[in-house]
N, C-alpha and C positions, 0 to 999 in steps of 0.2 A: 504494500500500500504506500509506503514512504517513497519508493522509487516512482510510482505513478504520480504522487503529489509533487515530486521533484520535477518531473516532465511537465506537469500541468502548470506549475509555477513558472518554469523557465520559458514555456512556449505559448501561454494563454494569450498574452498581449492585453492591451487596454481596450475598454469599451469604445466602440466607434472606430477602431483602427482598421484601415483598409488593406493591410498586408494580407495577401491570400495565404500566407504560410502560418498565420497566427491561428491558434486553436479557437479563439473567440470568433473569428470570421467563419471558420469551418463549422463551428457549433451552430451559428445562425443559418448557414446554408443548408446544413443537414437537419435542422430543427430538433436538436438534442437539448430539450429543456432541463433534463435531470443533471446535466453536466454544468455545474456552477464553479466558478473559480474559488478555490479554497475550501469548499464544502461539498464536493461531489460524492455521490454514492460510489463505492468501490467498483461494483460490477458495471455500472454505467460508464464510469471513467475509464476502466480497463477496455471495455468494448470500443469506446470512442477513440482512445489512443491507438489501439490495434487497427481499427478501420482506417484511421488516418495514415498509419504506416503502410497498410496494404494499398490504399489509393495512391499514395505517392510513388510506390514501386510500380504500380500499373501505369501511372502517367509517364514515368521515366521509360518503361518498357514500350509504351505506345510511341514515344519519340524515337527510341532506338531501332525498333524493328524495321520501319520503312527505310531508314538510312542504311541499314546493314544488308537488307535483302531486297534486291531490285525487283524480284518477282512478286513482292507483296504490296507494291505501291497502290494498287487499285482495290485492295481487299481490306476488309475490316480486321481489327486485331484478333477477334475470335476466329475468323476463317484462317488467318495466317498461323495462329497457334495450333489449330486443328490439323493443318497440313504438314506441320513440322514433325520430323522424326525425333526420337529422344536425344540423339546425338546433336542434332542441329539446335534443339531447344536448350540443351546444356551449354552449347557455345554462346547462345544469345544471353543466357543467364550469367555466364562468366564475363561476357562483354559488358553487360549492364553493371555488374559488380565492379569491374575494372574502371568503367566510366565514372561511377559514383565515387570511387576511391582515388581516382586520378588527381582530382583537385583537392588539395588540403583545405579544410575549412578555415584554418588560420590565415591562409594566403589568399583566400577568395575576397575580392573587393565588392562584389554584389552582395549586399546584406541579406536580401531575401533568399538568394541561393545558398548563402552560408548557413542561415537558419534552417533551411531545408535539409542540407547535408548533416548538420548537427542533430536535428530531430531524428533523421534516419539512423544515424550512428548510435545515439543513446537509446532509442526505442528498440533497435536490434539487440542491444545488451539486455534490456528487460525481457524481450521475447525469448532470447537464448537462456536466460536464467530461469524463466518460467518452464521452458521445455526441459532443461537439465534437472530441475527439482522434480518435475512430474515423472521423469523416467529414471531418476537416480544416477545420472551421468556425472560422476565425481570429477572427471577431467574437465568437462565443460563448466561445471560449477566453479572450479578453481580458476579458470580463465575469466569468467564473468565477475567473480569476486574482486579481482584486481581492478577492473574498471569501476566497479561499484565504490570501492574505497576512494578512488580519485573523484568520482562524481559527488559523493557525499561530502568529502572534504572541501571541494570546490564550491559547494552551495552552503557552507557553514553549518552543515549537519554533522558535527564532529562526533556526537554520540554514536550515530549510525556508522560512521567511518570506523570508529574503534571497534564497534560490534562486528563489522564485517571482517576486521583483521583477525578475529578469533577463528574464522573459517580457514585461514591460511595455515 
């Protein structure tokens, strides 16, 4: 829950903000009334954060597919994905991951794109941690705990930072 609050606090934005990467803007577009800044229900907030992550990945995929595959220019994203072999889909996923990781968020001058990259990176950590706990993957938990320590310390949540150090 604290990780979700961290994400909500960092990316919610101000009321009336027009940045399309802010969670406040996306909350109003998606009509998610239960998601309030600072006091959201856990399940509503988790669903909202994960849906935003998935939507941003699909949007990046929609931009990447036509530029990488000349034969898909006149097709919808769904048709292009249906016609792909598992190997070609794997290549597209790897290219998408490489494209999103190619630009360091700290060196990105476009503030909106930087927020987009940071949101994807930090939400990826939450999703990995959730998956690792669900399936008992100790190696994956160990990798995500490192990031969690840094995220909690960076947001002045030192108690949680010290607590996650016990998992090391």
